[in-house]
VEXTORVO-372469 format. One line per 5 residues: number of its first residue (from 1); their letters; for each residue x, y, z of N, C-alpha, C. Coordinates in steps of 0.1 Angstrom, whole numbers. Example, Ala and Ser with C-alpha at 12.3 -4.5 7.8 and 13.67 -1.06 7.14 Angstrom:
# VEXTORVO-372469
1	AS	132/-57/78/123/-45/78/132/-33/78; 128/-22/71/137/-11/71/129/0/79
***
This chain:
# VEXTORVO-372469
1	MKIKK	-185/733/-143/-185/722/-155/-178/716/-157; -161/718/-155/-150/711/-157/-151/697/-146; -155/702/-137/-155/690/-125/-166/682/-129; -176/685/-135/-187/675/-139/-182/668/-151; -174/673/-158/-171/666/-171/-161/654/-166
6	EYIIL	-152/658/-156/-140/650/-149/-149/636/-146; -161/639/-139/-166/629/-131/-176/620/-140; -179/626/-153/-182/619/-164/-172/608/-168; -160/613/-171/-149/606/-178/-146/595/-165; -147/597/-154/-146/587/-144/-153/576/-145
11	VLIII	-166/580/-145/-174/570/-144/-176/561/-157; -173/567/-168/-169/560/-180/-157/549/-179; -148/553/-174/-135/545/-170/-138/534/-159; -145/538/-152/-151/525/-143/-158/517/-149; -168/520/-158/-176/513/-164/-171/503/-173
16	ALSVY	-161/508/-181/-152/500/-192/-146/490/-184; -137/492/-173/-129/484/-163/-138/472/-161; -150/475/-155/-159/465/-149/-162/456/-160; -168/461/-174/-170/451/-185/-160/444/-189; -146/449/-190/-135/443/-193/-131/430/-182
21	LYMRK	-132/433/-169/-132/423/-159/-142/412/-159; -153/417/-162/-165/409/-162/-164/397/-175; -160/405/-185/-156/394/-197/-145/387/-198; -134/391/-190/-124/382/-189/-128/373/-179; -136/373/-168/-138/362/-160/-149/354/-168
26	ADRTQ	-156/357/-175/-164/349/-184/-160/340/-195; -148/348/-200/-138/339/-209/-132/329/-203; -129/331/-191/-122/320/-183/-131/310/-180; -144/312/-177/-153/302/-172/-157/297/-184; -157/302/-196/-165/295/-207/-154/287/-215
31	YQIPK	-141/291/-219/-133/283/-228/-121/281/-224; -115/289/-210/-102/286/-210/-98/275/-201; -107/267/-197/-105/253/-187/-107/245/-196; -98/236/-202/-100/223/-210/-108/211/-203; -115/204/-209/-121/194/-204/-113/180/-210
36	LPEIV	-106/175/-199/-97/163/-205/-106/152/-211; -101/143/-218/-107/134/-225/-108/122/-214; -121/116/-214/-121/104/-203/-114/93/-207; -110/86/-198/-100/73/-200/-107/63/-187; -108/51/-196/-113/40/-186/-101/35/-180
41	KNDIS	-102/33/-163/-90/30/-159/-84/19/-160; -92/6/-163/-89/-6/-166/-81/-7/-180; -85/3/-188/-77/-1/-200/-63/6/-202; -60/15/-190/-44/18/-189/-35/5/-187; -25/4/-195/-18/-8/-196/-3/-2/-191
46	KFEIT	-2/9/-190/15/12/-186/15/28/-182; 21/32/-170/21/47/-168/35/49/-162; 39/61/-163/54/67/-159/56/79/-154; 64/78/-141/64/88/-132/77/93/-131; 79/107/-136/94/112/-139/94/124/-128
51	RSGES	105/124/-121/107/135/-113/123/137/-113; 128/149/-114/142/154/-118/151/145/-125; 144/141/-137/149/135/-144/152/118/-144; 146/114/-130/147/99/-128/132/93/-131; 129/82/-137/117/78/-142/114/66/-134
56	TILSK	100/62/-132/97/49/-127/86/45/-135; 86/35/-140/78/26/-152/67/15/-144; 56/16/-144/47/5/-141/39/2/-151; 41/-11/-152/32/-19/-165/21/-28/-158; 15/-31/-166/4/-44/-161/3/-58/-170
61	KDGHW	4/-66/-164/5/-80/-169/-5/-91/-163; -13/-95/-173/-21/-107/-166/-27/-102/-152; -33/-88/-154/-41/-81/-143/-34/-78/-131; -22/-78/-130/-11/-71/-121/-2/-62/-125; 0/-53/-115/11/-44/-119/26/-46/-114
66	FIAPQ	35/-42/-120/50/-45/-120/59/-34/-123; 69/-32/-115/79/-20/-117/88/-26/-126; 91/-18/-137/101/-21/-147/115/-13/-142; 125/-18/-146/128/-32/-155/129/-43/-146; 130/-41/-137/133/-55/-127/121/-64/-122
71	QYPAD	110/-58/-128/96/-64/-128/93/-70/-114; 94/-59/-105/91/-60/-89/74/-61/-89; 66/-68/-82/54/-65/-79/53/-55/-72; 41/-46/-78/37/-31/-74/28/-34/-62; 27/-24/-53/17/-24/-44/4/-20/-51
76	ETQVK	-6/-29/-50/-18/-29/-58/-22/-14/-52; -28/-11/-41/-35/-2/-32/-28/12/-38; -16/10/-39/-8/26/-43/-13/28/-58; -10/17/-65/-11/17/-79/-26/21/-84; -37/18/-73/-49/21/-78/-52/34/-76
81	SMLDT	-49/39/-63/-51/52/-57/-42/62/-70; -32/60/-75/-26/67/-87/-34/67/-100; -40/55/-102/-48/54/-116/-59/63/-115; -64/65/-99/-78/69/-99/-76/85/-101; -65/88/-96/-60/102/-100/-58/106/-114
86	ITDLT	-53/98/-121/-48/98/-137/-62/99/-145; -72/89/-141/-82/87/-149/-92/96/-145; -94/103/-133/-102/112/-129/-99/127/-126; -87/131/-134/-80/144/-131/-92/153/-139; -93/163/-129/-105/172/-134/-96/188/-132
91	LTALV	-98/196/-143/-94/211/-142/-105/217/-136; -102/228/-127/-112/233/-120/-111/249/-121; -99/254/-125/-98/268/-127/-86/273/-132; -84/282/-140/-71/288/-145/-67/296/-135; -52/292/-132/-44/300/-121/-37/311/-127
96	SESKN	-30/308/-137/-19/316/-142/-17/312/-158; -14/324/-165/-7/324/-179/6/331/-180; 11/331/-170/26/339/-170/37/333/-174; 39/319/-171/46/310/-174/57/311/-162; 54/317/-151/63/315/-139/60/304/-131
101	YIRYE	66/289/-133/64/279/-130/69/278/-114; 79/283/-112/88/280/-101/76/284/-86; 71/293/-86/59/295/-77/50/282/-74; 48/278/-84/39/265/-84/44/251/-82; 59/252/-82/64/237/-81/65/231/-94
106	LSDEN	61/238/-105/61/232/-119/72/235/-128; 83/240/-120/95/240/-130/102/227/-131; 111/227/-142/118/213/-145/123/206/-130; 127/214/-125/135/209/-110/125/204/-100; 115/207/-101/105/203/-91/93/197/-96
111	KINVR	88/198/-107/74/190/-113/76/177/-112; 65/169/-112/65/156/-115/55/151/-128; 62/147/-137/54/145/-150/49/131/-148; 35/130/-151/27/116/-152/24/117/-167; 29/104/-172/23/100/-187/17/84/-185
116	AWQGE	4/83/-192/-3/69/-191/-6/67/-205; -4/54/-206/-8/47/-222/-19/36/-220; -27/36/-232/-33/23/-235/-29/16/-245; -21/8/-244/-15/1/-254/-1/10/-257; -3/12/-272/7/23/-275/1/38/-278
121	ALKRN	-10/39/-273/-16/51/-274/-13/59/-262; -8/72/-260/-5/81/-249/-19/88/-247; -24/83/-233/-37/88/-233/-37/99/-221; -27/102/-215/-27/113/-208/-12/118/-203; -11/131/-201/3/136/-201/0/149/-194
126	FDIGK	5/148/-182/4/161/-173/17/164/-163; 18/177/-156/29/177/-147/20/182/-136; 28/178/-124/23/180/-109/30/190/-102; 24/199/-97/30/209/-88/24/209/-74; 27/218/-67/27/216/-53/10/218/-51
131	PAASM	6/216/-37/-10/214/-36/-12/231/-33; -25/234/-35/-27/248/-35/-31/253/-21; -32/265/-15/-31/267/-1/-44/262/5; -54/259/0/-67/253/5/-65/237/6; -54/233/3/-51/217/4/-62/210/-3
136	RHTFV	-71/215/-11/-82/207/-18/-79/205/-34; -69/215/-37/-66/215/-51/-52/211/-53; -46/210/-64/-31/208/-69/-29/216/-81; -17/224/-82/-13/232/-95/-8/220/-104; -14/219/-115/-10/210/-130/-9/221/-140
141	KIDGD	-2/211/-148/0/218/-161/-1/206/-172; -11/208/-183/-13/197/-191/-3/201/-205; -1/188/-211/11/187/-221/5/197/-233; 15/204/-238/6/212/-251/-1/225/-247; 0/230/-232/-8/241/-227/3/247/-217
146	DRVYH	7/258/-219/16/267/-210/10/272/-197; -5/273/-196/-12/277/-186/-9/266/-173; -11/274/-161/-15/267/-150/-24/266/-143; -31/253/-141/-45/252/-136/-47/247/-122; -59/249/-114/-61/239/-103/-69/227/-110
151	ARNNF	-64/216/-102/-70/204/-104/-79/198/-92; -88/192/-93/-93/187/-80/-87/178/-73; -87/181/-59/-79/172/-47/-64/174/-47; -59/170/-36/-46/173/-32/-39/159/-34; -33/158/-44/-25/143/-49/-13/143/-52
156	RSKFE	-3/154/-51/11/154/-54/18/142/-44; 14/142/-33/20/131/-23/21/117/-27; 10/115/-35/6/99/-42/18/97/-51; 24/103/-58/34/105/-69/47/108/-65; 50/112/-52/64/112/-47/67/100/-44
161	KNTDD	70/91/-52/71/77/-48/86/74/-55; 95/65/-51/102/58/-55/101/40/-58; 112/36/-65/109/21/-69/104/14/-54; 113/16/-43/112/11/-34/99/13/-24; 93/26/-25/82/30/-20/69/22/-26
166	LRDKT	72/21/-39/58/15/-48/59/-1/-46; 70/-8/-43/72/-23/-40/61/-28/-31; 54/-41/-34/45/-46/-28/54/-55/-15; 54/-49/-6/61/-53/9/53/-65/16; 44/-70/11/35/-78/17/46/-92/14
171	ILSFT	48/-101/26/58/-111/24/49/-125/30; 38/-120/34/30/-133/38/14/-130/39; 7/-137/33/-8/-136/31/-12/-146/29; -24/-149/40/-33/-160/40/-42/-158/51; -53/-169/49/-64/-168/59/-61/-177/70
176	ATDVQ	-62/-173/80/-59/-181/94/-64/-194/97; -78/-194/91/-85/-207/92/-80/-216/83; -76/-215/72/-69/-223/61/-57/-231/68; -50/-227/76/-39/-234/82/-41/-245/93; -36/-258/89/-39/-267/95/-27/-274/105
181	EISVT	-16/-270/105/-4/-274/110/6/-263/110; 13/-261/123/24/-250/122/35/-256/129; 47/-254/123/61/-259/129/69/-247/133; 72/-246/144/81/-235/150/95/-240/156; 105/-236/152/120/-238/156/127/-225/161
186	GDQLS	130/-227/172/138/-214/179/142/-220/192; 152/-212/198/157/-214/212/163/-227/212; 167/-235/202/172/-250/202/162/-260/205; 149/-254/201/136/-264/204/128/-263/193; 123/-274/188/113/-274/175/102/-281/179
191	LNFMR	89/-274/178/76/-281/180/67/-279/169; 56/-289/166/48/-291/154/33/-289/162; 26/-281/157/12/-280/163/3/-284/151; -7/-293/154/-19/-295/145/-30/-289/149; -38/-285/140/-52/-280/142/-60/-293/144
196	TQAPA	-72/-295/154/-78/-308/157/-91/-304/159; -100/-312/157/-114/-312/164/-117/-321/177; -122/-312/184/-125/-322/198/-141/-319/202; -147/-327/203/-163/-329/206/-167/-316/214; -176/-307/213/-179/-296/222/-189/-304/235
201	DDKAP	-190/-298/244/-197/-303/257/-212/-307/251; -213/-322/256/-225/-328/249/-236/-330/258; -236/-320/270/-247/-324/282/-256/-313/276; -270/-318/275/-279/-309/269/-287/-303/282; -292/-292/283/-304/-287/295/-312/-296/299
206	ENQET	-315/-299/311/-326/-310/313/-338/-307/308; -343/-294/305/-358/-291/301/-357/-291/285; -346/-293/278/-344/-295/265/-347/-306/256; -359/-307/248/-365/-317/239/-354/-323/232; -350/-334/232/-339/-342/224/-346/-346/211
211	EGASS	-357/-346/209/-362/-351/195/-358/-340/186; -351/-344/175/-350/-336/164/-338/-325/166; -331/-325/178/-320/-316/184/-308/-322/175; -301/-311/170/-287/-315/165/-276/-319/175; -267/-326/170/-256/-331/179/-244/-317/179
216	PAAKT	-240/-320/190/-233/-305/194/-220/-304/185; -219/-292/180/-206/-290/170/-194/-292/178; -183/-297/168/-171/-299/173/-163/-283/173; -155/-288/184/-147/-274/187/-133/-276/180; -125/-265/175/-115/-265/170/-101/-265/182
221	IWQSS	-92/-271/184/-80/-271/193/-70/-271/187; -59/-267/191/-45/-268/188/-38/-278/197; -30/-286/190/-21/-295/200/-9/-297/194; 2/-302/203/15/-305/195/13/-320/192; 25/-323/183/23/-335/177/24/-347/183
226	DGKPA	27/-344/199/26/-358/209/16/-356/218; 5/-346/212/-7/-346/218/-9/-339/230; 1/-328/233/0/-318/245/-8/-307/239; -17/-303/249/-26/-289/243/-18/-277/242; -20/-271/229/-15/-257/228/-21/-245/235
231	DPDAI	-14/-235/237/-24/-224/241/-28/-216/230; -42/-214/230/-50/-211/217/-43/-194/215; -44/-185/227/-40/-174/224/-28/-171/218; -16/-180/222/-5/-179/215/-4/-183/200; -12/-193/197/-12/-195/181/-19/-188/175
236	NQLLA	-30/-180/182/-40/-171/174/-31/-159/171; -22/-155/181/-15/-142/179/-4/-143/171; 3/-154/168/10/-157/158/5/-158/146; -6/-163/144/-12/-165/130/-18/-150/126; -23/-141/135/-27/-128/135/-16/-120/127
241	VLSKL	-2/-122/133/9/-114/128/15/-121/114; 13/-133/113/18/-137/100/10/-135/89; -3/-135/92/-13/-136/80/-15/-125/69; -9/-114/77/-9/-102/66/7/-95/71; 16/-102/70/30/-96/71/36/-90/62
246	RCDNF	40/-79/65/48/-66/55/63/-66/62; 72/-64/51/85/-62/56/90/-47/54; 101/-43/62/101/-28/58/109/-20/47; 117/-31/42/122/-30/30/129/-41/24; 133/-42/11/141/-54/6/155/-52/5
251	IDDKK	163/-63/4/178/-65/7/182/-67/-7; 184/-54/-17/185/-58/-34/199/-62/-34; 209/-59/-26/221/-64/-29/227/-79/-26; 214/-85/-21/217/-99/-19/207/-109/-22; 209/-121/-26/200/-131/-28/196/-140/-18
256	KEDFT	183/-145/-18/177/-156/-6/189/-166/-5; 199/-172/-13/206/-181/-12/218/-176/-3; 220/-162/-1/231/-158/6/230/-158/22; 216/-162/25/214/-163/39/212/-179/45; 220/-181/55/220/-197/59/218/-194/73
261	APIYA	214/-207/79/215/-208/95/205/-195/101; 192/-200/97/183/-191/105/183/-193/121; 178/-182/128/180/-180/143/165/-186/146; 154/-185/135/139/-188/139/134/-193/128; 125/-203/126/117/-207/112/102/-210/118
266	VGLRG	94/-205/110/81/-212/112/76/-217/99; 73/-226/97/63/-232/88/46/-235/88; 41/-230/76/26/-232/79/19/-244/69; 12/-251/68/5/-260/62/-7/-260/63; -14/-261/51/-29/-262/50/-33/-260/36
271	TREHD	-42/-252/33/-47/-252/19/-35/-248/8; -25/-241/14/-12/-237/7/-1/-239/20; 11/-240/15/25/-237/24/31/-227/24; 36/-221/36/42/-212/39/53/-212/47; 65/-205/45/75/-205/54/82/-192/56
276	LLIYA	87/-189/66/94/-179/73/107/-180/78; 118/-175/74/131/-179/81/136/-164/84; 141/-163/98/147/-151/104/159/-152/106; 169/-143/107/182/-148/105/189/-135/118; 200/-137/122/206/-128/132/209/-115/125
281	KLNED	209/-103/134/210/-92/129/225/-93/124; 230/-85/110/241/-83/107/248/-76/117; 244/-63/123/248/-54/134/242/-55/145; 247/-57/158/240/-56/168/228/-45/171; 233/-33/166/226/-22/168/216/-20/156
286	DGFYP	214/-27/150/205/-28/137/190/-28/144; 180/-22/140/167/-22/141/155/-32/135; 165/-39/128/156/-48/118/165/-65/119; 158/-72/114/164/-87/112/161/-90/98; 174/-95/91/171/-100/79/163/-112/80
291	ATSSA	156/-113/67/145/-127/67/141/-129/52; 137/-141/50/132/-147/36/119/-153/42; 110/-155/30/98/-161/28/98/-170/18; 87/-178/16/84/-187/6/76/-177/-3; 68/-167/1/62/-159/-8/71/-150/-14
296	SDYPF	81/-148/-12/89/-135/-19/103/-142/-25; 105/-135/-38/116/-139/-44/130/-134/-36; 127/-125/-28/140/-113/-26/141/-117/-9; 152/-114/-5/155/-115/12/149/-98/14; 145/-96/27/140/-84/30/143/-81/46
301	NLSAA	142/-70/52/144/-66/66/129/-67/71; 131/-75/85/115/-72/94/120/-63/104; 113/-56/108/117/-44/119/117/-54/132; 126/-49/141/130/-57/152/117/-59/162; 107/-47/162/97/-51/169/83/-62/163
306	VAERI	85/-66/150/78/-74/145/84/-87/147; 97/-88/144/105/-99/143/102/-106/160; 104/-99/169/107/-102/182/92/-105/188; 81/-102/180/68/-109/184/65/-123/178; 70/-124/166/72/-137/162/82/-147/169
311	MKNPA	93/-143/174/101/-153/177/101/-155/192; 90/-162/196/87/-166/209/93/-179/208; 96/-183/223/103/-196/225/90/-207/222; 97/-215/215/82/-225/212/75/-233/221; 82/-235/232/75/-237/247/65/-230/254
316	EMLRK	68/-214/250/58/-207/255/43/-209/248; 43/-216/235/30/-218/229/22/-232/233; 28/-238/245/20/-248/250/12/-242/261; 1/-250/268/-4/-243/278/2/-243/290; 0/-237/301/6/-233/310/10/-245/320
321	EEKEQ	3/-256/320/8/-268/326/18/-274/319; 18/-275/305/26/-281/297/42/-274/293; 39/-258/298/50/-251/297/59/-256/306; 52/-258/319/63/-262/331/69/-274/331; 60/-283/324/67/-298/320/76/-295/313
326	QKSS	77/-287/303/86/-287/290/98/-281/297; 99/-270/305/107/-263/310/116/-271/320; 110/-280/328/117/-289/338/122/-301/331; 118/-306/320/123/-318/312/139/-313/305
***
């Protein structure tokens, strides 16, 4: 009889625990996961990233983003990715109420705080911790709430950026077909190349009816200012490198005026004008060349690999037979 009574008590305890756990789980699902207010991405005018006491502020002006206080142009692709995370932030599960933030990298030493404004109104304020083990979520803490949550997606790395990381490192950008003239100076030689139109082969097939047939289309060619044909592959390769040229980093302790006597220069003329000047390495073992561009207010470093792809002997941009003549002259 005693054993039967003990079994009844044990069953009652199990039932009570089951009900408690079910209710606790239900409570979490129903009301412990806050739904964050919606934000329109285009309405955000400023946001701040703070880590270990150091802040980076980005603000929008005339539709473009700049890094304060220097007003460096920001990398629009990175800014868009961060704004997507800020506006689409979604909490998916309650993780902890213990205030043990170290294990989630949400302590003051490790967290990344993000705040975003619409005008003067603060619209979002949250702390980013480490990615969850699944790598599909990130631990976060919302302003005014001591609890730790899972947020959808793995996004901490997007905000682990300093000013140099966020600067727009594009120092030349154009459409190659807009360029009509190229000047190249290097190896004690300077050449100008111009885009011209040459008539296509006007020999029509014997059986082709001539009535109503359109005239052959003109073909684009490049030639030097003295009429020598250029190597189209060399010209196209140069334009391909320059049309979306990015630097490695900027030289913040110098001005453009501090650099003189370039060892190589490229000028592009067309719908817009572009100039690139490359200077000798400051140290022979450097893996980069200092350079300046008409499209950037700041001097910068180009990796040696990229710079050396650009700095071809101008004579190498002529057709083979012209190259031989240039070398022998």
